[in-house]
C-alpha positions in Angstrom: 0.0 -0.1 0.1 1.2 3.5 -0.6 0.0 4.7 2.5 -1.2 3.4 5.6 -4.7 3.6 7.5 -4.9 5.9 10.7 -4.8 3.8 13.8 -8.5 2.8 14.9 -9.6 1.0 18.0 -11.7 -1.8 16.8 -13.9 -3.8 19.2 -13.2 -7.2 19.1 -16.2 -9.9 18.9 -17.5 -11.1 22.2 -15.0 -13.8 24.1 -17.5 -16.6 24.3 -17.7 -16.3 20.3 -14.1 -16.3 20.0 -13.8 -19.2 22.1 -16.1 -21.2 20.7 -14.3 -20.7 17.2 -11.2 -21.5 18.5 -11.9 -24.4 20.3 -13.4 -25.4 17.2 -10.1 -25.0 15.4 -8.5 -26.7 17.6 -10.7 -29.6 17.9 -10.2 -30.2 14.1 -6.2 -29.9 14.1 -5.2 -31.0 17.6 -8.1 -33.0 18.4 -6.4 -36.4 18.1 -3.3 -35.2 19.5 -0.3 -33.8 18.0 2.0 -36.7 17.1 5.1 -34.6 16.0 5.4 -32.3 19.3 4.5 -34.9 22.0 7.2 -37.3 20.3 10.0 -34.7 20.0 9.7 -31.9 22.3 10.2 -32.3 26.0 7.0 -31.8 28.1 8.9 -29.5 30.7 10.6 -27.2 27.7 9.8 -23.6 28.2 10.1 -21.4 24.8 10.0 -17.8 23.6 8.7 -16.9 20.6 7.9 -14.3 18.0 5.4 -13.5 15.4 6.7 -11.8 12.3 5.2 -10.1 9.5 6.4 -11.3 6.3 4.5 -8.6 4.3 3.1 -5.3 4.4 -0.4 -5.1 5.8 -3.0 -4.2 8.1 -3.4 -6.5 11.2 -6.5 -8.4 12.5 -7.2 -11.5 14.6 -4.6 -11.0 17.3 -7.8 -11.9 20.0 -8.2 -15.0 19.0 -4.6 -16.0 17.8 -4.0 -15.1 21.5 -6.8 -17.4 22.7 -5.8 -20.3 20.4 -2.4 -20.4 22.5 -3.8 -19.9 25.9 -6.4 -22.6 25.5 -3.7 -25.1 24.4 -1.4 -23.9 27.4 -4.3 -23.9 29.9 -4.2 -27.6 29.2 -0.5 -28.4 29.2 0.5 -29.5 32.5 4.1 -31.3 33.3 5.4 -32.9 36.7 6.2 -29.6 38.0 3.0 -28.2 37.3 1.7 -25.8 34.5 4.0 -23.1 33.2 2.6 -19.5 32.5 2.1 -18.1 29.4 2.4 -14.8 28.6 1.7 -13.0 24.9 2.6 -9.4 24.7 2.1 -7.1 21.6 5.1 -5.5 21.0 5.3 -1.5 20.2 5.1 0.0 16.9 7.1 2.8 15.5 5.2 5.2 17.9 6.1 2.9 21.2 2.4 2.1 21.1 1.5 -1.9 21.4 0.4 -3.3 18.1 -3.0 -3.9 18.2 -5.8 -5.2 15.2 -6.1 -2.2 12.7 -2.4 -1.1 13.2 -0.4 -1.1 9.7 2.3 -3.8 9.7 5.4 -4.1 8.0 7.6 -6.8 6.6 9.9 -8.1 8.9 8.5 -6.4 12.0 7.8 -8.5 15.2 4.3 -8.3 16.0 4.2 -10.3 19.4 6.5 -11.8 21.7 5.3 -15.1 23.9 6.8 -17.3 26.4 5.2 -20.6 27.8 5.2 -24.7 27.4 6.9 -24.7 23.9 4.8 -27.9 23.2 1.9 -25.7 23.8 3.1 -23.0 21.5 3.8 -25.7 18.9 0.6 -27.6 18.9 -1.2 -24.1 18.7 0.7 -22.3 16.0 -1.0 -23.6 13.1 -4.8 -22.5 14.4 -3.5 -19.5 15.5 -1.8 -18.4 12.1 -4.9 -19.6 10.3 -6.9 -17.0 11.7 -4.3 -14.5 11.8 -3.0 -14.4 8.3 -6.5 -14.9 6.6 -8.0 -12.2 8.9 -5.0 -9.8 8.2 -5.3 -10.7 4.5 -8.9 -9.5 4.9 -8.0 -6.3 6.5 -5.4 -5.6 4.2 -7.7 -5.6 1.4 -10.4 -3.9 2.6 -7.7 -1.2 3.5 -6.4 -1.0 -0.1 -10.1 -0.5 -1.2 -10.4 2.2 1.2 -7.6 4.1 0.2 -8.8 3.7 -3.6 -11.9 6.2 -2.9 -10.3 8.3 -0.5 -11.8 11.7 -1.4 -15.1 10.7 -3.1 -17.2 10.3 -0.3 -17.9 6.4 -1.3 -17.8 4.0 1.5 -16.8 0.6 0.8 -18.6 -2.5 2.4 -18.7 -6.0 2.4 -21.5 -8.7 1.4 -22.7 -11.9 3.5 -20.2 -13.9 0.8 -18.1 -15.1 3.9 -16.6 -18.3 4.7 -19.0 -20.7 6.7 -18.7 -20.2 10.2 -16.1 -17.6 10.2 -18.6 -14.6 9.4 -18.2 -12.7 12.5 -14.6 -12.6 12.1 -14.6 -11.7 8.5 -16.8 -8.9 9.3 -14.7 -8.0 12.2 -11.4 -7.8 9.7 -13.1 -5.8 7.2 -13.8 -3.1 9.8 -10.1 -3.3 10.9 -9.2 -2.4 7.4 -11.5 0.4 7.5 -14.2 -0.9 5.6 -17.9 -1.0 7.0 -20.0 -3.8 7.1 -23.4 -4.2 4.8 -26.1 -6.5 6.6 -24.7 -9.4 8.9 -27.4 -11.8 8.4 -30.7 -12.3 6.7 -32.4 -10.4 9.9 -30.5 -7.5 8.9 -31.9 -5.7 6.4 -34.7 -6.2 4.0 -32.9 -6.5 0.4 -35.1 -7.4 -2.7 -33.1 -8.7 -5.3 -33.8 -9.9 -8.9 -35.3 -13.1 -7.8 -37.4 -11.7 -5.0 -38.7 -9.2 -7.9 -39.6 -12.1 -10.4 -41.2 -14.0 -7.3 -43.4 -10.8 -6.9 -44.3 -10.6 -10.6 -45.2 -14.1 -10.7 -47.6 -13.6 -8.0 -49.0 -10.1 -9.6 -47.8 -7.9 -6.9 -46.6 -4.4 -7.6 -43.3 -3.5 -6.1 -44.5 -0.5 -4.4 -47.2 -2.8 -2.5 -44.9 -5.1 -1.6 -42.7 -2.2 -0.1 -45.5 -0.9 1.9 -46.6 -4.1 3.0 -43.0 -4.9 4.1 -42.8 -1.5 6.3 -46.0 -2.5 8.1 -44.1 -5.5 9.1 -40.7 -4.6 10.2 -39.4 -2.5 12.7 -39.3 1.2 11.6 -35.5 1.4 12.0 -35.0 -1.6 9.4 -33.6 -0.4 6.1 -35.3 -1.7 2.8 -33.0 -1.8 -0.4 -34.2 -2.7 -4.0 -31.8 -4.0 -6.6 -32.1 -3.0 -10.3 -30.2 -4.2 -13.2 -31.1 -1.6 -15.6 -32.0 1.8 -15.6 -35.3 0.8 -17.1 -36.4 -0.3 -13.7 -35.3 2.9 -11.8 -38.8 4.8 -12.1 -41.0 2.0 -10.7 -38.3 1.2 -7.9 -37.8 5.4 -7.0 -41.8 5.2 -7.0 -41.6 2.4 -4.2 -39.9 4.6 -1.8 -36.9 2.1 -0.9 -34.3 3.3 1.4 -31.4 2.4 -0.4 -31.5 1.3 -4.2 -28.4 -1.2 -5.6 -27.3 -0.4 -8.9 -25.6 -3.7 -9.9 -23.1 -4.5 -12.8 -23.5 -1.2 -14.2 -21.1 0.7 -16.2 -19.7 3.9 -14.6 -21.5 6.1 -17.3 -25.2 4.0 -16.2 -24.2 4.4 -12.3 -23.7 8.1 -12.6 -27.1 8.5 -14.6 -28.9 6.3 -12.2 -27.2 8.7 -9.3 -28.8 11.4 -11.3 -32.1 10.2 -11.6 -32.4 8.8 -7.8 -31.7 12.6 -7.2 -31.2 11.6 -3.5 -34.6 10.3 -2.9 -32.4 7.3 -1.7 -29.2 5.8 -1.2 -27.2 4.3 -3.4 -25.0 1.3 -3.6 -22.9 -0.2 -6.5 -22.3 -3.6 -6.8 -20.6 -6.1 -9.3 -17.6 -5.7 -11.3 -15.6 -3.8 -8.4 -11.7 -4.2 -8.1 -9.2 -2.0 -7.6 -8.4 -1.2 -11.0 -12.7 -0.1 -11.2 -13.7 1.3 -8.1 -12.2 4.8 -8.1 -14.3 5.4 -11.4 -17.3 3.6 -9.8 -16.8 6.0 -6.9 -16.5 9.2 -8.8 -19.9 8.5 -10.0 -21.4 9.7 -6.6 -22.7 6.4 -5.2 -22.7 6.6 -1.6 -21.8 2.5 -0.8 -19.8 0.6 -2.9 -20.1 -3.4 -2.0 -17.0 -5.7 -2.4 -17.6 -9.5 -2.2 -13.9 -9.8 -2.6 -13.2 -8.6 0.8 -14.2 -11.7 2.4 -14.1 -14.1 -0.4 -11.1 -13.8 -2.4 -8.6 -11.7 -0.1 -5.3 -13.6 -0.2 -4.0 -14.1 3.3 -1.3 -12.1 4.4 2.0 -13.8 5.8 2.8 -14.0 9.2 5.3 -16.2 10.9 6.0 -17.9 14.1 10.0 -18.1 14.9 11.3 -19.6 18.0 14.0 -17.0 20.1 17.0 -19.1 20.5 19.3 -17.8 23.1 
């Protein structure tokens, strides 16, 4: 990235949800034991290790990575009892502890930990899987946010998430400076092409469907309608939704759609969005740009764990 996002404080998901996800991942990788570590590494060996960034990016996933190490360390006992486990975020260039949402640089040490060598080795892969994946999402989100800087458009995610990991991936999007669209199907009303087809088959006009919907949902619930061509706009504008999604349109069409809507609803561009096209899309005047790639195609950020040998 040519610039880095300002440091922000992003509340992590609740601890009980993080713990459930960490335990499920550990059960998958460690449920039958760690044959190599248990065979090779003494149970009473203490170790010190560091997490190191191997690429520039934005950090996300420290709370669940830490929890993965702590859970395994909690279960590690020797004849001498249980060794304590410590996990310390290291300072950035300004002397502040590195947290999620912080820019990191290739070669930078992020965390220093100390505890049972067996526990650190057994939890390593799970912790790094979370940290690399979430940091990759945060990094990609930050690149999109940077690309539209100054336009007024906001980058938002979608529900195209990894099953079971949505709460983490949407958190990582926020760490990168982007925003979340609806979390789940109960988060908002979004009438898309197939809903419109169902309404047409039932002979229900869109305006009537939206009136009926407003009577059924909470008054704070957002209602959004997708359009795939400008020919659909007049009917949709007349139905008075809160947000209109302009799907798979060229920038010239998006600009015309924004002009026709004229502030009577918020606007969202969707489809065909990548780092090469997003600036032109943002300059059409749309309010939101939804990017499925943030959660379904972000490459993992390379982060490694190295033992400290004295």
